N, C-alpha and C positions, 0 to 999 in steps of 0.2 A: 467426115461427120462433124456437125456443128455441136460441140460439147455444151456451149452455153445454152443453146436451144433445148438440148436434151435435159439439162438441169432444170430449166424452167418447166418443162413437161413433167419431170419427176416431182417438182414442188407442187404443181397443180394436182397430180394424182394422189400425192400424200395428203394434201388438204381435203380432197374428195373422200379418201379412205377414212380419215378422221371423222368427217361429217357423217359418213355412212355408219361407222361404229357408234357414234353418239346417238344416231336414230335407233339403231338396234338395241342399245342398252336402255334407252328410255321407253322402248316398247312400240315405237312408231313403225319400225320395220320388223317383220317376223323372222327374216332369214339373215344369218350372219353374212357379211360381205366377203366371203372367203376367196372368191374369184378375183376380186379387185386386190385383195391382200396378196394373193399369189403373184399377180401381175406386178405390183409395186415391188415385191420381194425380188422378182426376176430382174427388174430394172436396177435395183440396188446392187445386185450381184454384178451386173454388167458395168455399173458405174465404177466399181472397184478396179476394173481393167482399163479404164480410160486413162490415157497419158495426158495429164494437164500440166501446162507450164505456168499458167497465170495463177498467182497465189490467191487472189480473191475468189476465183472460180473453184479452185481446189478447196478452199475454206468452205464455200457454199455447199459443195458436194459432201464433204465430211460432216458438216452440220446437219444436212438432210439425212445422212446415214445414221448419225447418232440420234436424231429425232425419231426416225423410224424404229430403231432399237428400243428407245424409251417407250414409245407407244405400244410396241409389241409386248413388252413386259407388263404394262398396264392392262392391255386387252386380255392377255392370258390370265392375269390375276382375277379379273372380273368374270371371265368365262368359267374359271374354276369355281368361283363363288356361286355363280348361277347353277352350275352342275351340282354343287353341294347343297343348294337350297338356302344359302345364307346371304344372298344378295339383297340389299335393302329394299329395292323395288318389289321383288317377289315377296319378301317378308311383309311389307306394307299391304300388298294385295291380299295375302292370306289373312292378316289381321282384320282387314276391312270385311272380307267375306265371313270371317268368324263372328264378327260383331253383328252382321246382318242376318246370320244364320244361313244354313244351306237351302238352296232353292228346292231341291228334291232330296229330302233326307234319305240316305241309303237304308234299305231294309236289311236287317241282319237278325241272326239268331240271338239267343241270350248272351249278355256280355261275357259270362263265364266261358261259354263254348267258344266265343270269338277269341278270347284271351288264350285259351288252350291251343286253338288252331294256329294262331300267329306265333306263339312261343315254339311250337313244334316246327313251324316253317323256318323260323330263325335258326333253330338248332341244326336243321339239315343244311341250311345255307352256310352256317359256320363250319360244319364238317366238310362240306364241299370246297369251301374257300381254303381251309387248312390243307386239304389234299392237293388242291391246285397249286398252292404256294410251295408245297414240298416238291411237286412235279417240276415246277419252274426253278427250283433250287434256292428258294428264299427261306432262310433258316430262322430269322427272328420270329418270335411267337406273338400272337395277337391275344389281347385280353378278351375273353368271351363276353363278359358283362358289357364292356365298352362297345364291342362289336354289335351286340344285340340292341343296345341303346341307340346306336347310330342308325341301325336298320329301322327301329321303331320310329325314330324321328323322321327319317326319310320317307317311311311309309305314310305317316300322317301328312307330311308336306305334299306328297304326290296325290294322296286321296283328296285333299282339299283342292289342289290345283286342277285335277282332272275330273273331279266328281266321281271318283271310283269307289266301289264298295270294299275292295281289297287290293293289295299289291303283292304280286309274286316276284321273288328275286331269283335270278338265274345267274350262276357262276359261269363265266366264259373266259376267253383268252383274247388279248389284244396286244400285238407286238411282243409276243412271248411272255406277257405278264398277265396274271389272273385279274379279272375285273368282275364286278357285279352289275348286272343290268336289271333295272326295275321295270316290271310290266304291269301297268294298271289294269284292273279288271272291273267291268261294270257290274 
């Protein structure tokens, strides 16, 4: 195996992956490049098993591994912010849509009826989440007010993003931990 050639391929793949994530985060690409990321991660794991005697080549490999780890932390942080609805690009788009007004304003009942319905929905989601956390063995308590404020904020963000009239929240489980899934409704 030509280790130097493999390191050059790894460097090209890593640069391509960085470019693809940049496109994804700017909104040019709609799908996260997870396949390419998995492929680069597989090559990185293999690179750790290569026996390299040349110090310069070993340095290059270690540098690429560190670079990938640094990018991974950065990408995960941005993906988390996108999921939470706090990523600058998404916030900017929401503010832009807010200023221009909705294209098709959602039809709803009186504001008071809407408020009561959402409050009841958040209450049931809170109860379901507390029960799911108990079932998963998570003992620290959640502040009900903060929880409901976060759901309200997420609901508004999702309504604006998808043009939904309401958002339903469903408590589920992922990797043994309770999670909340938002379901926009037209």
